[in-house]
MOPAC internal coordinates of N, CA, C and O (Angstrom, degrees):
PM7 1SCF
backbone

  N    0.0000 0     0.00 0     0.00 0    0    0    0
  C    1.4365 1     0.00 0     0.00 0    1    0    0
  C    1.5510 1   108.43 1     0.00 0    2    1    0
  O    1.2310 1   120.70 1   -53.11 1    3    2    1
  N    1.2914 1   116.27 1   126.89 1    3    2    1
  C    1.4709 1   120.43 1  -179.43 1    5    3    2
  C    1.5287 1   112.11 1   -84.82 1    6    5    3
  O    1.2310 1   120.92 1   -10.89 1    7    6    5
  N    1.3011 1   115.84 1   169.11 1    7    6    5
  C    1.4614 1   121.10 1  -179.26 1    9    7    6
  C    1.5288 1   111.01 1   -60.99 1   10    9    7
  O    1.2310 1   120.58 1   139.86 1   11   10    9
  N    1.3259 1   116.50 1   -40.14 1   11   10    9
  C    1.4771 1   119.08 1  -179.80 1   13   11   10
  C    1.5276 1   111.56 1   -65.57 1   14   13   11
  O    1.2310 1   120.19 1   144.05 1   15   14   13
  N    1.3249 1   117.24 1   -35.95 1   15   14   13
  C    1.4752 1   119.28 1  -179.41 1   17   15   14
  C    1.5249 1   108.71 1   -69.11 1   18   17   15
  O    1.2310 1   120.18 1   139.04 1   19   18   17
  N    1.3318 1   117.26 1   -40.96 1   19   18   17
  C    1.4599 1   121.83 1   178.04 1   21   19   18
  C    1.5043 1   111.34 1   -63.22 1   22   21   19
  O    1.2310 1   119.87 1   139.00 1   23   22   21
  N    1.3147 1   117.86 1   -41.00 1   23   22   21
  C    1.4391 1   123.28 1   178.18 1   25   23   22
  C    1.5101 1   111.09 1   -66.84 1   26   25   23
  O    1.2310 1   120.56 1   141.16 1   27   26   25
  N    1.3218 1   116.54 1   -38.84 1   27   26   25
  C    1.4728 1   122.05 1   177.72 1   29   27   26
  C    1.5446 1   110.15 1   -61.34 1   30   29   27
  O    1.2310 1   121.27 1   137.04 1   31   30   29
  N    1.3431 1   115.18 1   -42.96 1   31   30   29
  C    1.4383 1   121.12 1  -179.48 1   33   31   30
  C    1.5101 1   111.37 1   -63.65 1   34   33   31
  O    1.2310 1   121.22 1   137.90 1   35   34   33
  N    1.3589 1   115.26 1   -42.10 1   35   34   33
  C    1.4737 1   119.65 1   176.93 1   37   35   34
  C    1.5357 1   111.23 1   -60.59 1   38   37   35
  O    1.2310 1   120.62 1   135.81 1   39   38   37
  N    1.2978 1   116.43 1   -44.19 1   39   38   37
  C    1.4784 1   121.10 1   179.48 1   41   39   38
  C    1.5237 1   110.08 1   -60.66 1   42   41   39
  O    1.2310 1   120.03 1   136.39 1   43   42   41
  N    1.3400 1   117.55 1   -43.61 1   43   42   41
  C    1.4532 1   120.77 1   179.92 1   45   43   42
  C    1.5605 1   109.90 1   -65.51 1   46   45   43
  O    1.2310 1   120.37 1   140.92 1   47   46   45
  N    1.3229 1   116.91 1   -39.08 1   47   46   45
  C    1.4842 1   120.83 1   179.37 1   49   47   46
  C    1.5572 1   109.76 1   -64.03 1   50   49   47
  O    1.2310 1   121.09 1   136.20 1   51   50   49
  N    1.3373 1   115.52 1   -43.80 1   51   50   49
  C    1.4719 1   119.15 1   178.01 1   53   51   50
  C    1.4994 1   112.49 1   -63.36 1   54   53   51
  O    1.2310 1   120.67 1   138.66 1   55   54   53
  N    1.3317 1   116.33 1   -41.34 1   55   54   53
  C    1.4526 1   120.31 1   177.32 1   57   55   54
  C    1.5615 1   111.28 1   -61.75 1   58   57   55
  O    1.2310 1   121.31 1   139.93 1   59   58   57
  N    1.3567 1   115.10 1   -40.07 1   59   58   57
  C    1.4697 1   118.87 1  -179.51 1   61   59   58
  C    1.5460 1   109.23 1   -67.40 1   62   61   59
  O    1.2310 1   119.86 1   138.03 1   63   62   61
  N    1.3392 1   117.87 1   -41.97 1   63   62   61
  C    1.4829 1   121.53 1   176.40 1   65   63   62
  C    1.4978 1   110.48 1   -61.43 1   66   65   63
  O    1.2310 1   119.97 1   139.72 1   67   66   65
  N    1.3604 1   117.67 1   -40.28 1   67   66   65
  C    1.4588 1   120.14 1  -178.54 1   69   67   66
  C    1.5439 1   109.32 1   -66.80 1   70   69   67
  O    1.2310 1   119.46 1   138.32 1   71   70   69
  N    1.2930 1   118.63 1   -41.68 1   71   70   69
  C    1.4522 1   122.18 1   179.18 1   73   71   70
  C    1.5475 1   109.93 1   -60.81 1   74   73   71
  O    1.2310 1   120.73 1   134.31 1   75   74   73
  N    1.3294 1   116.21 1   -45.69 1   75   74   73
  C    1.4644 1   121.81 1   178.35 1   77   75   74
  C    1.4967 1   111.87 1   -60.46 1   78   77   75
  O    1.2310 1   120.83 1   130.69 1   79   78   77
  N    1.3584 1   116.02 1   -49.31 1   79   78   77
  C    1.4559 1   120.95 1  -179.60 1   81   79   78
  C    1.5343 1   113.73 1   -64.82 1   82   81   79
  O    1.2310 1   120.71 1   139.50 1   83   82   81
  N    1.3106 1   116.25 1   -40.50 1   83   82   81
  C    1.4570 1   120.76 1  -177.23 1   85   83   82
  C    1.5330 1   111.79 1   -69.83 1   86   85   83
  O    1.2310 1   120.47 1   156.79 1   87   86   85
  N    1.3821 1   116.70 1   -23.21 1   87   86   85
  C    1.4174 1   118.56 1  -176.39 1   89   87   86
  C    1.5415 1   111.94 1   -67.98 1   90   89   87
  O    1.2310 1   120.08 1   162.12 1   91   90   89
  N    1.3311 1   117.45 1   -17.88 1   91   90   89
  C    1.4856 1   119.31 1  -176.67 1   93   91   90
  C    1.5433 1   110.10 1  -100.23 1   94   93   91
  O    1.2310 1   118.69 1  -176.98 1   95   94   93
  N    1.3074 1   120.11 1     3.02 1   95   94   93
  C    1.4724 1   123.12 1  -177.96 1   97   95   94
  C    1.5157 1   111.85 1   -92.71 1   98   97   95
  O    1.2310 1   120.66 1   -43.93 1   99   98   97
  N    1.3429 1   116.35 1   136.07 1   99   98   97
  C    1.4704 1   120.59 1   171.05 1  101   99   98
  C    1.5180 1   109.69 1   -69.17 1  102  101   99
  O    1.2310 1   120.50 1    -6.02 1  103  102  101
  N    1.3393 1   116.66 1   173.98 1  103  102  101
  C    1.4597 1   121.09 1  -176.85 1  105  103  102
  C    1.5466 1   109.09 1   -60.39 1  106  105  103
  O    1.2310 1   120.42 1   132.77 1  107  106  105
  N    1.3432 1   116.80 1   -47.23 1  107  106  105
  C    1.4766 1   120.61 1  -178.73 1  109  107  106
  C    1.4993 1   111.30 1   -62.28 1  110  109  107
  O    1.2310 1   120.39 1   135.82 1  111  110  109
  N    1.3568 1   116.86 1   -44.18 1  111  110  109
  C    1.4348 1   122.22 1  -179.11 1  113  111  110
  C    1.5195 1   110.87 1   -65.06 1  114  113  111
  O    1.2310 1   121.15 1   143.37 1  115  114  113
  N    1.3438 1   115.41 1   -36.63 1  115  114  113
  C    1.4828 1   119.84 1   178.37 1  117  115  114
  C    1.5349 1   110.49 1   -66.82 1  118  117  115
  O    1.2310 1   120.63 1   144.01 1  119  118  117
  N    1.3231 1   116.41 1   -35.99 1  119  118  117
  C    1.4592 1   120.00 1   176.88 1  121  119  118
  C    1.5267 1   109.11 1   -64.89 1  122  121  119
  O    1.2310 1   120.84 1   135.59 1  123  122  121
  N    1.3344 1   115.99 1   -44.41 1  123  122  121
  C    1.4717 1   120.23 1   179.56 1  125  123  122
  C    1.5269 1   110.20 1   -62.04 1  126  125  123
  O    1.2310 1   120.33 1   137.86 1  127  126  125
  N    1.3194 1   116.97 1   -42.14 1  127  126  125
  C    1.4513 1   121.61 1   178.07 1  129  127  126
  C    1.5360 1   111.05 1   -60.40 1  130  129  127
  O    1.2310 1   120.10 1   137.25 1  131  130  129
  N    1.3510 1   117.41 1   -42.75 1  131  130  129
  C    1.4501 1   120.75 1   179.39 1  133  131  130
  C    1.5530 1   110.34 1   -62.30 1  134  133  131
  O    1.2310 1   120.38 1   140.69 1  135  134  133
  N    1.3112 1   116.87 1   -39.31 1  135  134  133
  C    1.4676 1   120.55 1  -179.82 1  137  135  134
  C    1.5553 1   107.40 1   -69.22 1  138  137  135
  O    1.2310 1   119.74 1   136.78 1  139  138  137
  N    1.2879 1   118.10 1   -43.22 1  139  138  137
  C    1.4771 1   122.16 1   178.86 1  141  139  138
  C    1.5468 1   109.74 1   -61.02 1  142  141  139
  O    1.2310 1   120.96 1   137.25 1  143  142  141
  N    1.3132 1   115.77 1   -42.75 1  143  142  141
  C    1.4695 1   120.56 1  -177.91 1  145  143  142
  C    1.5569 1   112.01 1   -62.26 1  146  145  143
  O    1.2310 1   120.99 1   141.05 1  147  146  145
  N    1.3351 1   115.70 1   -38.95 1  147  146  145
  C    1.4359 1   119.50 1   179.14 1  149  147  146
  C    1.5277 1   113.19 1   -73.19 1  150  149  147
  O    1.2310 1   120.48 1   146.41 1  151  150  149
  N    1.3171 1   116.68 1   -33.59 1  151  150  149
  C    1.4434 1   121.76 1  -178.19 1  153  151  150
  C    1.5197 1   112.81 1   -87.55 1  154  153  151
  O    1.2310 1   120.80 1   136.79 1  155  154  153
  N    1.3511 1   116.08 1   -43.21 1  155  154  153
  C    1.4788 1   121.74 1  -176.40 1  157  155  154
  C    1.5226 1   109.57 1  -134.86 1  158  157  155
  O    1.2310 1   119.68 1  -100.23 1  159  158  157
  N    1.3004 1   118.22 1    79.77 1  159  158  157
  C    1.4593 1   121.63 1  -174.46 1  161  159  158
  C    1.5517 1   113.44 1   -59.52 1  162  161  159
  O    1.2310 1   120.23 1   145.99 1  163  162  161
  N    1.3484 1   117.16 1   -34.01 1  163  162  161
  C    1.4594 1   119.61 1  -178.61 1  165  163  162
  C    1.5648 1   109.73 1   -70.10 1  166  165  163
  O    1.2310 1   119.71 1   137.10 1  167  166  165
  N    1.3127 1   118.16 1   -42.90 1  167  166  165
  C    1.4360 1   122.36 1   177.87 1  169  167  166
  C    1.5042 1   110.69 1   -61.63 1  170  169  167
  O    1.2310 1   121.03 1   137.30 1  171  170  169
  N    1.3453 1   115.63 1   -42.70 1  171  170  169
  C    1.4625 1   121.18 1   179.13 1  173  171  170
  C    1.5351 1   110.45 1   -59.72 1  174  173  171
  O    1.2310 1   120.65 1   135.81 1  175  174  173
  N    1.3297 1   116.36 1   -44.19 1  175  174  173
  C    1.4611 1   119.70 1  -179.23 1  177  175  174
  C    1.5289 1   110.08 1   -66.43 1  178  177  175
  O    1.2310 1   119.43 1   143.21 1  179  178  177
  N    1.3360 1   118.69 1   -36.79 1  179  178  177
  C    1.4642 1   119.22 1   176.16 1  181  179  178
  C    1.4817 1   111.60 1   -63.74 1  182  181  179
  O    1.2310 1   120.02 1   136.75 1  183  182  181
  N    1.3208 1   117.57 1   -43.25 1  183  182  181
  C    1.4789 1   121.48 1  -179.18 1  185  183  182
  C    1.5056 1   110.67 1   -64.54 1  186  185  183
  O    1.2310 1   120.30 1   133.80 1  187  186  185
  N    1.3243 1   117.04 1   -46.20 1  187  186  185
  C    1.4582 1   119.78 1  -176.24 1  189  187  186
  C    1.5103 1   110.73 1   -68.53 1  190  189  187
  O    1.2310 1   119.70 1   146.59 1  191  190  189
  N    1.3188 1   118.18 1   -33.41 1  191  190  189
  C    1.4876 1   122.65 1   176.32 1  193  191  190
  C    1.5108 1   108.71 1   -66.38 1  194  193  191
  O    1.2310 1   120.16 1   136.59 1  195  194  193
  N    1.3039 1   117.29 1   -43.41 1  195  194  193
  C    1.4854 1   121.63 1   177.03 1  197  195  194
  C    1.4863 1   110.92 1   -59.04 1  198  197  195
  O    1.2310 1   120.30 1   130.39 1  199  198  197
  N    1.3541 1   117.04 1   -49.61 1  199  198  197
  C    1.4576 1   120.83 1   179.18 1  201  199  198
  C    1.4918 1   113.56 1   -60.17 1  202  201  199
  O    1.2310 1   120.54 1   137.44 1  203  202  201
  N    1.3271 1   116.56 1   -42.56 1  203  202  201
  C    1.4597 1   121.08 1  -178.49 1  205  203  202
  C    1.5622 1   109.79 1   -64.64 1  206  205  203
  O    1.2310 1   120.56 1   141.19 1  207  206  205
  N    1.3289 1   116.53 1   -38.81 1  207  206  205
  C    1.4690 1   118.79 1   178.78 1  209  207  206
  C    1.5331 1   110.86 1   -68.15 1  210  209  207
  O    1.2310 1   120.84 1   141.38 1  211  210  209
  N    1.3238 1   116.00 1   -38.62 1  211  210  209
  C    1.4910 1   119.07 1   177.93 1  213  211  210
  C    1.5397 1   112.09 1   -64.77 1  214  213  211
  O    1.2310 1   120.34 1   144.50 1  215  214  213
  N    1.3276 1   116.96 1   -35.50 1  215  214  213
  C    1.4139 1   122.55 1   177.52 1  217  215  214
  C    1.5184 1   108.65 1   -65.09 1  218  217  215
  O    1.2310 1   121.03 1   132.90 1  219  218  217
  N    1.3653 1   115.63 1   -47.10 1  219  218  217
  C    1.4468 1   121.87 1  -175.24 1  221  219  218
  C    1.5603 1   111.86 1   -61.97 1  222  221  219
  O    1.2310 1   120.64 1   144.72 1  223  222  221
  N    1.3548 1   116.38 1   -35.28 1  223  222  221
  C    1.4758 1   118.97 1   179.00 1  225  223  222
  C    1.5049 1   112.64 1   -88.84 1  226  225  223
  O    1.2310 1   120.02 1   178.48 1  227  226  225
  N    1.3190 1   117.56 1    -1.52 1  227  226  225
  C    1.4462 1   121.03 1   174.40 1  229  227  226
  C    1.5429 1   115.34 1    86.02 1  230  229  227
  O    1.2310 1   120.12 1  -163.28 1  231  230  229
  N    1.3067 1   117.38 1    16.72 1  231  230  229
  C    1.4808 1   121.07 1  -179.80 1  233  231  230
  C    1.5131 1   111.81 1   -83.63 1  234  233  231
  O    1.2310 1   119.90 1   160.35 1  235  234  233
  N    1.2990 1   117.80 1   -19.65 1  235  234  233
  C    1.4681 1   122.20 1   178.73 1  237  235  234
  C    1.5498 1   107.08 1  -116.04 1  238  237  235
  O    1.2310 1   121.06 1   -58.77 1  239  238  237
  N    1.3209 1   115.58 1   121.23 1  239  238  237
  C    1.4596 1   118.24 1  -179.69 1  241  239  238
  C    1.5181 1   112.30 1  -131.53 1  242  241  239
  O    1.2310 1   120.82 1  -169.63 1  243  242  241
  N    1.3477 1   116.04 1    10.37 1  243  242  241
  C    1.4736 1   122.01 1   177.05 1  245  243  242
  C    1.5094 1   109.41 1  -139.50 1  246  245  243
  O    1.2310 1   121.13 1    -7.59 1  247  246  245
  N    1.3153 1   115.45 1   172.41 1  247  246  245
  C    1.4762 1   121.74 1   177.07 1  249  247  246
  C    1.5235 1   110.62 1   -66.88 1  250  249  247
  O    1.2310 1   119.68 1   -42.22 1  251  250  249
  N    1.2729 1   118.22 1   137.78 1  251  250  249
  C    1.4609 1   124.62 1   175.86 1  253  251  250
  C    1.5354 1   108.40 1   -87.59 1  254  253  251
  O    1.2310 1   120.66 1   -56.49 1  255  254  253
  N    1.3524 1   116.34 1   123.51 1  255  254  253
  C    1.4468 1   120.25 1  -178.72 1  257  255  254
  C    1.5334 1   108.68 1   -80.70 1  258  257  255
  O    1.2310 1   121.19 1   -10.62 1  259  258  257
  N    1.3286 1   115.33 1   169.38 1  259  258  257
  C    1.4389 1   121.00 1   178.57 1  261  259  258
  C    1.5410 1   111.15 1   -59.48 1  262  261  259
  O    1.2310 1   121.82 1   138.50 1  263  262  261
  N    1.3510 1   114.11 1   -41.50 1  263  262  261
  C    1.4983 1   118.29 1   179.28 1  265  263  262
  C    1.5061 1   111.35 1   -62.20 1  266  265  263
  O    1.2310 1   120.12 1   136.59 1  267  266  265
  N    1.3333 1   117.37 1   -43.41 1  267  266  265
  C    1.4720 1   120.02 1   178.32 1  269  267  266
  C    1.4996 1   112.52 1   -66.10 1  270  269  267
  O    1.2310 1   119.97 1   145.01 1  271  270  269
  N    1.3439 1   117.66 1   -34.99 1  271  270  269
  C    1.4627 1   119.32 1   175.56 1  273  271  270
  C    1.5196 1   110.72 1   -64.13 1  274  273  271
  O    1.2310 1   121.04 1   139.12 1  275  274  273
  N    1.3309 1   115.62 1   -40.88 1  275  274  273
  C    1.5010 1   119.06 1   177.30 1  277  275  274
  C    1.5017 1   110.73 1   -58.85 1  278  277  275
  O    1.2310 1   120.94 1   137.65 1  279  278  277
  N    1.3362 1   115.80 1   -42.35 1  279  278  277
  C    1.5000 1   119.41 1   179.40 1  281  279  278
  C    1.5110 1   111.35 1   -64.42 1  282  281  279
  O    1.2310 1   120.50 1   139.81 1  283  282  281
  N    1.3098 1   116.66 1   -40.19 1  283  282  281
  C    1.4857 1   119.80 1   176.95 1  285  283  282
  C    1.5420 1   109.82 1   -61.58 1  286  285  283
  O    1.2310 1   121.14 1   134.09 1  287  286  285
  N    1.3189 1   115.43 1   -45.91 1  287  286  285
  C    1.4833 1   119.12 1   178.74 1  289  287  286
  C    1.5367 1   111.93 1   -60.61 1  290  289  287
  O    1.2310 1   121.03 1   137.56 1  291  290  289
  N    1.3237 1   115.63 1   -42.44 1  291  290  289
  C    1.4794 1   119.83 1   177.81 1  293  291  290
  C    1.5153 1   111.85 1   -61.69 1  294  293  291
  O    1.2310 1   121.30 1   135.48 1  295  294  293
  N    1.3326 1   115.12 1   -44.52 1  295  294  293
  C    1.5037 1   118.15 1  -177.98 1  297  295  294
  C    1.5646 1   109.87 1   -66.96 1  298  297  295
  O    1.2310 1   119.93 1   144.65 1  299  298  297
  N    1.3023 1   117.74 1   -35.35 1  299  298  297
  C    1.4652 1   119.06 1   177.86 1  301  299  298
  C    1.5336 1   110.62 1   -68.85 1  302  301  299
  O    1.2310 1   121.12 1   143.85 1  303  302  301
  N    1.3093 1   115.47 1   -36.15 1  303  302  301
  C    1.4863 1   119.42 1   178.71 1  305  303  302
  C    1.5086 1   110.63 1   -70.34 1  306  305  303
  O    1.2310 1   119.49 1   141.50 1  307  306  305
  N    1.3225 1   118.59 1   -38.50 1  307  306  305
  C    1.4624 1   121.54 1   177.68 1  309  307  306
  C    1.4963 1   114.51 1   -64.33 1  310  309  307
  O    1.2310 1   121.27 1   144.83 1  311  310  309
  N    1.3600 1   115.17 1   -35.17 1  311  310  309
  C    1.4752 1   119.44 1   178.97 1  313  311  310
  C    1.5173 1   109.86 1   -63.92 1  314  313  311
  O    1.2310 1   119.77 1   144.64 1  315  314  313
  N    1.3143 1   118.04 1   -35.36 1  315  314  313
  C    1.4238 1   121.76 1  -178.65 1  317  315  314
  C    1.5320 1   111.39 1   -72.54 1  318  317  315
  O    1.2310 1   119.76 1   146.01 1  319  318  317
  N    1.3413 1   118.06 1   -33.99 1  319  318  317
  C    1.4470 1   121.61 1  -176.57 1  321  319  318
  C    1.5310 1   113.96 1   -78.39 1  322  321  319
  O    1.2310 1   119.31 1   173.31 1  323  322  321
  N    1.3287 1   118.92 1    -6.69 1  323  322  321
  C    1.4486 1   121.97 1  -177.22 1  325  323  322
  C    1.5320 1   112.69 1   -78.34 1  326  325  323
  O    1.2310 1   118.31 1   179.44 1  327  326  325
  N    1.2977 1   120.82 1    -0.56 1  327  326  325
  C    1.4577 1   122.58 1  -179.02 1  329  327  326
  C    1.5265 1   107.75 1   -75.33 1  330  329  327
  O    1.2310 1   122.50 1   -53.71 1  331  330  329
  N    1.3742 1   112.81 1   126.29 1  331  330  329
  C    1.4706 1   118.63 1   178.65 1  333  331  330
  C    1.5321 1   108.48 1  -117.57 1  334  333  331
  O    1.2310 1   121.32 1   -41.60 1  335  334  333
  N    1.3240 1   115.08 1   138.40 1  335  334  333
  C    1.4314 1   120.45 1   177.25 1  337  335  334
  C    1.5312 1   108.25 1  -113.86 1  338  337  335
  O    1.2310 1   121.82 1   -55.20 1  339  338  337
  N    1.2934 1   114.12 1   124.80 1  339  338  337
  C    1.5129 1   117.85 1  -177.91 1  341  339  338
  C    1.4813 1   109.38 1  -116.08 1  342  341  339
  O    1.2310 1   121.65 1   -40.00 1  343  342  341
  N    1.3436 1   114.45 1   140.00 1  343  342  341
  C    1.4870 1   119.55 1   174.63 1  345  343  342
  C    1.5099 1   108.70 1   -84.01 1  346  345  343
  O    1.2310 1   122.51 1   -35.65 1  347  346  345
  N    1.2990 1   112.80 1   144.35 1  347  346  345
  C    1.4665 1   118.80 1   179.43 1  349  347  346
  C    1.5148 1   110.61 1  -100.41 1  350  349  347
  O    1.2310 1   120.10 1   180.00 1  351  350  349

């Protein structure tokens, strides 16, 4: 398998994850996701991966509203900020 084939497979996998994750978003949440994707593509991929995994394990069974998407984004942001560096 060449590098291009591996890269192509990764792109297809990301597209599949995005389709799965986007299927659970309401219209307003989908609009917010689109804005997030254009401004912060890495954050958008993290959110959509999280949503796709939650759908696959059955934790999400309804449409995610814009407010719920904001809460998910906040919780993901807070997890990152909890890193503390201490001097010895």
